[in-house]
C-alpha positions in Angstrom: -16.2 21.7 61.1 -16.1 20.5 57.5 -19.1 22.6 56.5 -17.5 25.6 58.2 -14.4 25.1 56.1 -16.5 24.9 53.0 -18.3 28.1 53.9 -15.0 29.9 54.5 -13.7 28.6 51.2 -16.8 29.9 49.4 -16.4 33.2 51.1 -12.8 33.6 50.0 -13.5 32.6 46.4 -16.7 34.7 46.1 -14.9 38.0 45.0 -13.4 36.2 42.0 -16.6 34.4 41.2 -18.7 37.6 41.3 -16.0 39.4 39.3 -16.0 36.7 36.7 -19.8 36.5 36.4 -20.3 40.3 36.3 -17.3 41.6 34.4 -16.5 38.7 32.0 -19.3 36.2 31.5 -22.2 38.7 31.5 -20.6 41.1 29.0 -19.5 38.1 26.8 -23.1 36.8 26.6 -24.5 40.3 26.2 -22.2 41.1 23.3 -23.3 37.8 21.6 -26.9 38.9 21.9 -26.1 42.4 20.6 -24.4 40.9 17.6 -27.9 39.9 16.4 -29.4 43.4 17.0 -29.1 46.9 15.6 -28.3 48.3 19.1 -26.5 51.6 19.4 -24.6 53.1 22.3 -27.6 55.1 23.5 -30.5 52.8 22.9 -31.2 49.0 22.7 -32.0 47.7 19.3 -34.3 45.1 17.8 -33.5 41.6 16.8 -32.3 41.5 13.1 -31.0 37.9 12.9 -27.8 37.5 10.9 -28.0 40.9 9.1 -24.9 42.2 10.9 -22.9 39.2 9.7 -24.2 39.4 6.2 -23.4 43.1 6.1 -19.8 42.6 7.1 -19.3 40.0 4.5 -21.1 41.6 1.6 -21.5 45.4 2.1 -18.8 46.7 4.4 -15.9 47.9 2.2 -13.4 48.2 5.1 -14.0 44.7 6.4 -11.7 42.6 4.2 -9.0 45.3 3.9 -8.8 45.5 7.7 -8.5 41.7 8.0 -5.8 41.8 5.4 -3.9 44.5 7.2 -4.3 42.6 10.5 -3.0 39.4 9.1 0.1 41.1 7.5 0.7 42.9 10.8 0.6 39.5 12.6 2.9 37.9 10.1 5.4 40.7 10.6 5.2 41.4 14.3 5.0 37.8 15.8 8.0 36.2 14.0 10.1 39.3 14.5 9.2 39.6 18.2 10.0 35.9 18.8 13.2 36.0 16.9 14.5 39.1 18.7 13.4 37.7 22.1 15.3 34.4 21.4 18.3 36.4 20.2 18.5 38.5 23.4 17.8 35.4 25.6 20.8 33.6 24.0 23.0 36.6 24.8 21.8 36.8 28.4 22.3 33.1 28.9 26.0 33.6 28.5 28.0 33.8 31.7 29.3 37.3 32.6 29.4 40.0 35.1 26.2 41.9 36.0 24.1 39.5 33.9 21.2 39.8 36.3 21.3 43.6 35.9 21.2 43.3 32.1 18.2 40.8 32.4 16.3 43.4 34.4 17.0 46.2 32.0 16.0 44.2 29.0 12.7 43.3 30.6 11.7 46.9 31.2 10.4 47.6 27.6 7.7 44.8 28.1 6.4 46.7 31.2 6.3 50.1 29.4 5.8 49.1 25.8 2.0 48.7 25.6 1.2 52.0 27.2 -0.4 55.0 25.5 2.6 57.2 26.6 5.1 55.0 24.9 3.0 54.9 21.7 3.0 58.7 21.7 6.8 58.6 22.2 7.0 56.2 19.3 5.2 58.6 17.1 7.6 61.4 17.9 10.6 59.2 17.3 9.4 58.2 13.8 7.8 61.4 12.6 9.4 63.0 9.6 11.6 65.4 11.7 12.0 62.8 14.5 15.0 61.5 16.2 15.3 58.4 13.9 15.5 60.5 10.7 17.9 62.9 12.4 20.2 60.0 13.3 20.0 58.8 9.6 20.9 62.2 8.4 24.2 62.0 10.3 24.9 58.8 8.3 24.0 60.6 5.0 21.0 58.4 4.6 17.8 60.0 3.2 14.9 60.6 5.6 12.2 57.9 5.5 8.6 58.8 5.8 8.0 56.1 8.6 4.4 57.0 9.4 3.3 58.8 6.2 4.1 56.1 3.7 1.5 53.3 3.2 4.3 50.9 2.4 6.3 51.6 5.6 3.8 52.6 8.3 2.6 49.1 9.1 6.2 47.9 9.6 6.9 50.9 11.8 4.1 50.2 14.3 5.1 46.5 14.2 8.5 47.6 15.6 6.6 48.9 18.7 5.4 45.4 19.4 8.8 43.9 18.8 10.1 46.3 21.4 7.9 44.6 24.0 9.9 41.3 23.8 10.6 41.1 27.6 8.0 38.5 28.6 8.9 36.2 25.6 12.6 36.6 26.4 12.2 35.6 30.0 10.4 32.4 28.9 13.1 31.6 26.4 15.8 32.3 29.0 14.1 29.9 31.5 13.9 27.2 28.7 17.6 27.7 27.9 18.5 27.1 31.6 16.7 23.7 31.4 18.8 22.3 28.5 21.5 19.9 30.0 25.0 21.1 29.4 26.1 17.5 28.7 24.4 17.8 25.3 26.5 20.7 24.3 29.7 19.1 25.6 29.0 15.9 23.7 28.3 17.9 20.5 31.6 19.9 20.9 33.5 16.6 21.3 31.9 15.5 18.0 33.2 18.8 16.4 29.9 20.6 16.1 30.0 24.4 15.9 27.8 27.0 17.6 25.4 27.3 14.7 25.0 23.6 14.3 24.4 23.2 18.1 21.8 26.0 17.9 19.8 24.2 15.2 20.2 20.6 16.4 20.0 21.1 20.2 18.8 24.5 21.3 15.9 25.1 18.9 14.4 21.5 19.1 14.5 21.6 22.9 13.0 25.1 23.0 10.0 24.2 20.8 7.6 23.9 23.7 8.5 27.5 24.7 8.3 28.6 21.1 4.9 27.0 20.8 3.5 28.8 23.9 5.0 32.1 22.8 3.6 31.7 19.3 0.1 31.1 20.5 0.1 34.0 23.0 1.8 36.5 20.7 -0.5 35.6 17.8 -3.6 36.2 19.9 -2.2 39.5 21.2 -1.3 40.6 17.7 -4.7 39.9 16.2 -6.3 42.0 19.0 -3.8 44.9 18.7 -5.3 48.4 19.0 -3.2 50.9 20.9 -0.3 51.2 18.4 -2.6 51.7 15.4 -4.9 54.1 17.2 -2.3 56.3 18.9 0.6 56.3 16.4 -1.1 56.4 13.0 -4.9 56.3 13.7 -5.3 53.7 10.9 -3.5 55.8 8.3 -2.1 56.6 5.8 -4.8 55.4 3.4 -5.9 52.9 6.0 -2.6 51.0 5.6 -2.6 50.4 9.4 -6.3 50.1 9.9 -6.2 47.0 12.1 -9.3 45.0 12.9 -9.3 46.2 16.5 -9.4 49.8 15.4 -12.3 49.0 13.1 -14.3 47.5 15.9 -13.6 50.7 18.0 -14.7 53.0 15.2 -18.0 51.1 14.6 -18.8 51.0 18.3 -17.7 54.5 19.5 -17.5 56.6 16.3 -20.4 55.3 14.4 -22.3 54.2 17.6 -23.2 50.8 16.0 -22.8 48.6 19.1 -24.6 45.7 17.5 -22.5 45.7 14.4 -19.3 46.1 16.5 -20.3 43.1 18.6 -20.7 41.0 15.4 -17.2 42.1 14.3 -15.9 41.2 17.8 -17.3 37.7 17.5 -15.9 37.3 14.0 -12.5 38.2 15.5 -13.0 35.7 18.3 -13.8 33.0 15.7 -10.7 33.9 13.7 -8.5 33.7 16.8 -10.0 30.4 17.7 -9.4 28.9 14.3 -5.8 30.1 14.2 -5.2 28.8 17.7 -6.6 25.4 16.8 -4.4 25.3 13.7 -1.3 26.0 15.7 -2.2 23.3 18.2 -2.9 20.9 15.3 0.5 21.7 13.7 2.3 21.4 17.0 2.2 17.6 16.7 4.7 17.8 13.8 7.2 20.3 15.1 7.0 20.6 19.0 9.3 18.2 20.9 8.4 17.0 24.4 10.8 14.9 26.4 7.9 12.7 27.6 6.5 12.5 24.1 3.7 15.0 24.8 1.8 12.6 27.1 
């Protein structure tokens, strides 16, 4: 009977195991091997050692600029997204009529925001004759070249990611519900205002949620592709040429699958180092009620 249960368990888990081995582990190992070859999309290449990694660090003129653009994009998009998500969560945590309906409505952008269709809509909204500039003209504000100016375009596509704040907002809202109301009542008796309660009670007790959101959103931002590809295609003057877009260009425009694999593994190493740094820094600013044990 026990062996039978084990066999049934293996049978039920086998679709996931097969999917993991075939669609995740095998491509992962294959891309690592390709990163040491000169493979193209149409033919397997020969082993060339570390040449791809040496090339990206010494020859490729777009390598360091794309890293710089990706880091700036991450530094803009992640804090802005977390701040906006927390702001909306604080509003939705207030008691009021139809609050559940508002929570559902505010979550919708996170469902639609990453799609190609929404990225195309974003491009039409911020084009020179788009809705945003038309709205500014009614206020007698000069039109802004949102997508054509190298100084503005990166901030514009960052707004698209900020718009997808729903999942972070839900986590913040769940964290706010867990804060005991007695803490606020005691603070009010001591004469604390809303701003002081925010910085001395709410933010410290939300640091585990902030930490989780920070890790997840930083990883997503470093891998961003859709917004830069659909809205600006890396322009103008490669001011929005994110690292994900460079990997795509090397793999499917230049057909250099081996070189693109090396770039992908460099991105993986960069994400790993950043994640370890955030985990390391968490000891000094994340508050756990059980001391983090």
